[in-house]
C-alpha positions in Angstrom: 91.0 74.8 94.0 92.2 78.2 96.1 93.2 81.4 94.8 95.1 83.4 96.5 96.2 87.1 95.7 98.6 89.2 98.6 98.5 92.8 98.9 100.2 95.5 101.0 103.8 95.4 99.7 105.6 98.6 99.6 109.2 100.1 99.8 109.5 101.4 103.6 112.2 102.7 105.8 113.9 100.9 108.4 111.9 100.9 111.8 108.5 101.4 109.8 105.5 99.1 109.2 103.8 97.4 106.8 100.5 95.0 106.7 100.1 92.4 104.3 97.1 91.2 103.2 96.1 88.3 101.7 92.4 87.2 99.7 91.0 83.9 99.6 88.6 82.7 97.4 87.6 79.4 95.8 87.1 75.8 98.0 88.2 78.3 101.2 86.3 75.6 103.2 89.4 72.6 103.0 91.6 75.5 103.9 93.8 74.0 107.3 96.9 75.4 108.2 98.0 79.0 106.6 101.3 80.8 106.1 104.0 83.0 105.1 106.7 83.1 103.3 109.5 85.4 102.1 111.7 84.6 99.3 114.8 87.5 99.0 117.6 87.6 95.9 119.8 84.7 95.7 118.1 83.3 99.0 115.9 80.1 99.2 112.2 80.4 100.2 111.4 80.6 104.0 108.9 80.2 105.8 108.4 83.4 108.2 104.9 82.6 109.9 102.1 80.5 110.0 98.5 80.0 112.1 97.2 76.5 112.3 93.6 75.4 111.8 93.6 76.1 115.8 94.6 79.2 115.2 98.1 78.0 116.7 100.9 80.6 115.4 104.4 80.1 114.7 107.0 82.6 113.5 110.8 82.5 112.7 113.5 83.7 115.0 114.0 86.8 113.4 110.9 88.1 113.0 109.4 86.8 117.1 108.3 90.4 118.5 107.7 91.8 115.5 105.3 90.3 113.2 102.1 89.2 113.6 100.3 86.5 111.8 96.2 86.8 112.0 93.3 85.6 109.9 89.5 86.4 109.6 87.4 83.2 110.9 86.1 82.2 107.4 89.6 81.7 106.0 88.6 84.8 103.6 91.7 86.6 104.3 95.4 86.3 106.0 97.3 89.6 107.1 100.7 90.0 108.4 101.2 92.8 110.5 105.1 93.6 109.9 106.8 96.0 112.5 110.0 97.5 113.5 111.4 96.5 109.8 114.7 96.0 109.4 116.8 95.9 105.6 117.0 91.8 106.0 113.5 91.7 105.7 113.5 92.9 102.4 111.9 89.9 100.0 109.2 89.0 98.2 106.7 87.7 100.5 104.4 84.8 99.6 101.2 83.6 101.1 100.4 79.7 101.5 97.5 78.0 102.1 96.9 73.9 102.8 94.4 72.1 102.5 94.4 67.9 102.6 94.8 67.4 99.0 97.2 70.3 97.6 99.3 73.3 98.5 98.3 76.6 97.6 100.6 79.8 97.0 100.2 83.2 95.6 102.2 85.1 93.4 103.7 87.2 95.8 104.3 90.9 96.8 107.4 92.9 97.2 108.5 94.6 100.7 111.6 96.6 100.5 113.1 98.1 103.3 115.5 101.2 102.7 116.2 104.3 103.8 
């Protein structure tokens, strides 16, 4: 089992920055890829950024150049640095971790971008 706890969500003005954190505990040695998803009201959950077991990263087009995903070498934590935030980035952001057998989710953290 793996437990994921997100933090860092907040209300921020357009153009501002936030750093989301996800603390991982439990059987973290089995984790391979990790990622951040988001879900806005009335929309499906979407993959925002992903980092592979080899630390290759990928992003949805709408956040490329603005968001950066990173993690600690021992999978203890996952981060999402979000710059130049836009109102359309408003959503609940979820941490995701994958092992060979299962997919794990955190409870989510709210990000609201508004003036």
